[in-house]
C-alpha positions in Angstrom: -194.1 46.0 -38.8 -192.5 47.4 -36.1 -191.8 44.3 -34.4 -190.7 42.4 -38.0 -188.5 45.4 -38.7 -186.7 44.6 -35.3 -186.5 40.7 -36.0 -185.0 41.8 -39.1 -182.2 44.4 -38.3 -181.8 43.0 -34.6 -183.6 46.1 -32.7 -183.7 46.5 -29.3 -187.9 47.3 -28.7 -188.7 48.9 -24.9 -191.9 49.8 -23.6 -192.9 52.8 -21.6 -196.0 53.7 -19.9 -196.8 57.8 -19.6 -198.7 58.3 -16.0 -201.8 59.7 -16.5 -201.0 61.4 -19.9 -204.3 63.1 -20.0 -203.6 65.6 -17.0 -200.1 66.7 -18.5 -201.7 69.2 -21.4 -202.9 72.8 -21.0 -206.2 73.5 -22.4 -206.5 76.1 -25.6 -209.6 77.1 -24.9 -212.0 78.5 -22.3 -213.9 75.2 -20.6 -216.1 75.5 -17.2 -216.7 72.8 -15.1 -219.2 72.8 -11.7 -217.6 72.7 -8.5 -217.6 69.3 -7.1 -218.8 68.6 -3.6 -216.2 68.9 -1.2 -214.0 71.1 -3.0 -214.2 73.4 0.0 -212.3 70.9 2.4 -209.3 70.5 -0.5 -209.3 74.2 -1.0 -211.3 76.6 1.4 -210.6 79.7 -0.6 -212.3 78.0 -3.4 -215.9 78.0 -2.7 -217.1 81.5 -2.5 -220.6 83.0 -2.2 -222.4 82.3 -5.4 -219.4 80.8 -7.1 -220.8 77.8 -8.8 -218.2 76.9 -11.3 -214.5 77.3 -12.3 -212.5 77.5 -15.2 -210.2 74.5 -16.4 -206.3 75.3 -17.0 -205.8 71.5 -17.9 -207.1 68.4 -19.1 -208.9 66.1 -17.4 -210.0 62.7 -18.1 -213.5 62.4 -19.6 -213.1 65.6 -21.3 -213.9 65.2 -24.7 -210.3 67.5 -25.9 -208.3 65.5 -23.6 -207.0 62.7 -26.1 -206.4 65.5 -29.0 -204.7 67.8 -26.3 -202.4 64.9 -25.1 -201.5 64.0 -28.8 -200.8 67.9 -29.6 -198.5 68.4 -26.5 -196.3 65.1 -26.5 -196.1 65.3 -30.4 -194.8 69.1 -29.8 -192.2 67.5 -27.3 -190.8 65.0 -29.8 -190.6 67.5 -32.5 -188.8 70.1 -30.3 -186.1 67.0 -29.6 -185.8 66.4 -33.1 -188.2 63.8 -33.9 -189.9 63.4 -37.2 -193.3 62.3 -37.6 -193.7 59.5 -40.4 -195.4 60.5 -43.6 -197.5 56.9 -43.5 -198.3 56.7 -39.9 -199.0 59.7 -37.8 -198.4 58.1 -34.2 -194.7 56.7 -35.8 -192.0 59.2 -34.9 -188.0 58.5 -36.1 -185.1 60.0 -34.9 -182.1 59.9 -37.2 -178.5 61.3 -37.6 -178.3 63.9 -40.6 -176.4 66.7 -41.5 -179.3 68.7 -41.0 -179.9 67.3 -37.3 -179.6 69.6 -34.7 -181.5 67.1 -31.6 -179.2 67.5 -28.5 -180.1 63.3 -28.2 -177.9 62.1 -30.5 -175.0 63.6 -30.9 -173.1 61.7 -28.4 -175.0 58.5 -30.1 -175.0 57.0 -33.5 -177.8 55.1 -34.9 -181.6 55.9 -35.0 -184.4 55.2 -33.2 -188.2 54.5 -33.9 -190.8 55.8 -31.1 -194.4 54.2 -31.6 -197.0 55.8 -29.9 -200.5 54.5 -28.7 -202.6 56.8 -26.5 -200.5 56.6 -23.2 -197.9 53.7 -24.3 -194.8 53.9 -26.0 -192.6 51.5 -28.2 -188.9 52.8 -28.2 -187.3 50.7 -31.1 -183.4 50.8 -32.0 -180.3 48.9 -32.1 -178.1 51.0 -29.6 -179.5 50.3 -26.1 -177.8 53.8 -24.8 -179.7 55.8 -27.3 -182.6 54.0 -26.0 -182.0 54.8 -22.5 -181.2 58.3 -23.3 -184.9 58.8 -24.8 -186.1 57.4 -21.8 -184.1 59.7 -19.5 -185.9 62.6 -21.7 -189.1 61.8 -21.8 -188.7 61.2 -17.7 -187.7 65.0 -17.7 -191.2 66.1 -19.1 -193.7 63.6 -17.5 -194.5 60.9 -15.4 -192.9 57.8 -17.1 -193.0 53.8 -15.9 -190.3 51.9 -17.7 -191.4 48.5 -18.3 -188.1 47.6 -19.8 -188.3 45.2 -22.9 -191.7 45.0 -24.7 -193.1 41.7 -23.6 -197.0 43.2 -23.6 -198.6 45.8 -26.1 -202.2 46.2 -26.7 -203.3 42.4 -25.4 -200.2 41.1 -27.7 -198.0 39.1 -26.1 -194.2 39.5 -27.3 -191.3 37.0 -27.5 -187.8 37.6 -28.6 -185.3 34.8 -29.2 -182.1 34.3 -30.5 -180.5 32.0 -32.7 -176.6 31.7 -34.0 -176.1 31.1 -37.7 -172.7 29.2 -38.8 -173.2 30.9 -42.5 -171.8 34.1 -43.0 -174.5 37.1 -42.1 -176.7 38.8 -44.8 -177.2 42.5 -45.4 -180.4 42.0 -43.4 -179.4 40.9 -40.0 -176.7 42.2 -37.7 -172.7 41.2 -38.5 -173.0 39.4 -35.5 -174.6 36.4 -37.6 -177.1 35.8 -35.2 -180.9 35.3 -36.3 -183.4 37.2 -34.1 -186.9 35.8 -33.6 -190.5 37.6 -32.7 -193.6 35.6 -31.7 -196.4 37.8 -31.3 -199.5 36.3 -29.5 -203.1 36.3 -28.2 -203.4 33.8 -26.3 -204.7 35.9 -23.1 -207.4 37.9 -25.0 -208.5 34.7 -26.8 -209.2 33.0 -23.4 -210.8 36.0 -22.2 -212.8 36.0 -25.4 -214.3 32.6 -24.6 -214.7 33.2 -21.4 -217.0 36.3 -22.2 -219.0 34.0 -24.6 -219.0 30.8 -22.4 -217.0 28.4 -24.2 -214.4 27.7 -22.2 -215.1 24.0 -22.4 -215.2 24.1 -26.2 -213.6 21.6 -28.3 -211.2 23.1 -30.8 -212.2 22.7 -34.8 -209.7 22.4 -37.8 -212.0 24.5 -40.1 -212.9 28.1 -39.7 -216.5 27.7 -41.6 -218.8 25.1 -43.5 -218.6 25.7 -46.8 -221.4 28.1 -48.4 -222.7 29.5 -45.1 -224.2 33.0 -44.8 -223.3 34.8 -41.7 -225.4 37.7 -42.7 -228.9 35.9 -42.2 -230.8 38.5 -40.1 -234.1 37.8 -37.6 -237.4 39.0 -38.4 -239.0 41.1 -36.0 -242.6 41.3 -35.2 -244.3 44.6 -35.4 -244.9 46.0 -31.5 -248.2 45.7 -30.3 -247.2 46.6 -26.5 -244.5 47.5 -24.4 -244.6 44.5 -22.2 -246.3 42.1 -24.8 -244.5 38.8 -26.4 -243.3 40.7 -29.2 -241.5 43.5 -27.3 -239.6 41.0 -25.3 -238.5 39.2 -28.7 -237.4 42.4 -30.0 -235.8 43.0 -26.8 -234.2 39.7 -26.6 -232.6 40.2 -30.6 -231.1 43.7 -29.3 -229.4 41.6 -26.6 -227.9 38.8 -29.6 -227.2 42.2 -31.8 -225.2 43.3 -29.4 -223.5 40.8 -28.5 -223.3 39.7 -32.2 -221.4 42.8 -32.7 -219.0 42.5 -29.7 -217.9 39.1 -31.3 -217.2 40.5 -34.7 -215.3 43.8 -33.5 -213.3 41.3 -31.3 -212.5 38.7 -34.2 -211.4 41.8 -36.7 -209.2 42.9 -33.8 -207.7 39.7 -34.3 -207.1 39.7 -38.1 -205.7 43.5 -37.9 -203.0 42.2 -34.8 -201.9 38.3 -35.0 -204.9 35.9 -37.0 -205.2 37.4 -40.1 -206.7 34.4 -41.2 -209.9 35.4 -39.5 -210.0 38.0 -42.5 -212.3 35.5 -44.6 -214.8 35.1 -41.6 -215.0 38.7 -40.8 -216.0 39.3 -44.7 -218.7 37.0 -44.1 -220.4 39.3 -41.0 -221.0 42.8 -40.4 -220.6 43.7 -37.0 -222.6 46.7 -37.8 -225.4 45.2 -39.2 -228.9 46.7 -38.3 -230.6 43.9 -37.6 -230.0 41.0 -35.2 -228.8 37.8 -36.5 -230.5 34.0 -36.4 -229.5 32.1 -33.1 -227.7 29.8 -35.9 -225.5 32.7 -37.1 -224.5 33.1 -33.1 -223.9 29.4 -32.9 -221.7 29.3 -36.5 -219.9 32.6 -35.0 -219.2 30.4 -31.9 -217.3 27.9 -34.6 -214.5 30.9 -35.0 -213.9 30.6 -31.2 -213.4 27.0 -31.1 -210.9 28.0 -34.2 -209.0 30.7 -32.2 -209.1 28.4 -29.3 -206.9 25.7 -31.0 
């Protein structure tokens, strides 16, 4: 939606990354961890007799509370600088001038700015490039940031922008310059990785997603286990492997559906990536047809 609006109104969209984002927030509750081997080499005074644990003051990667603490930390920072959280999307923050706005960021500038946050990746969109630069500087004062410039790749989605000049008079949905802005989102790289993962790099493309009337929810019948090392046990193990592969494919197709390939939604309704038992090999072969379609 943000990219669609940027094409409609001619916004500039920039990409930034927070370096080691989870290491920034302070832990709001007592959390202890065992001392690691070699810590006395880093800080000899830390290794004392009978000392086996230490209290964490800041979050670490792998800590269960780290994602929540990081979101609370950057949420407080953005709100303190005049950003308002969207009522419909908790990761979207809006900075706009109003009579009650006291933000120091907007004082020398005009226009609005939108900031979309996904863990440690940020998209910053505005028609005012100077305002975008000011927000980048503001973020850099609080966090170690990597400025990636204009957004070209975000969450495995390739972003391409182009501009064409329109001879007719501009309408309200476009800028006053009379230019038409185009944004193309694609996931060729993600689809190529998907094909490699399932051994279908050399597959031939097809024009249809699925044969009419085919049911992808067909399940295999598992035999009752007779022994841990007998044929039944091996059959069940193979069924579990097929199930995991089936689930992985289903979840990948759902990600494509939500991102750039909504047509795969019809296929996702035919299959269940959370299915309790593994599908037949026939179902797996039909799932591969979807990869062939996406590869075209």
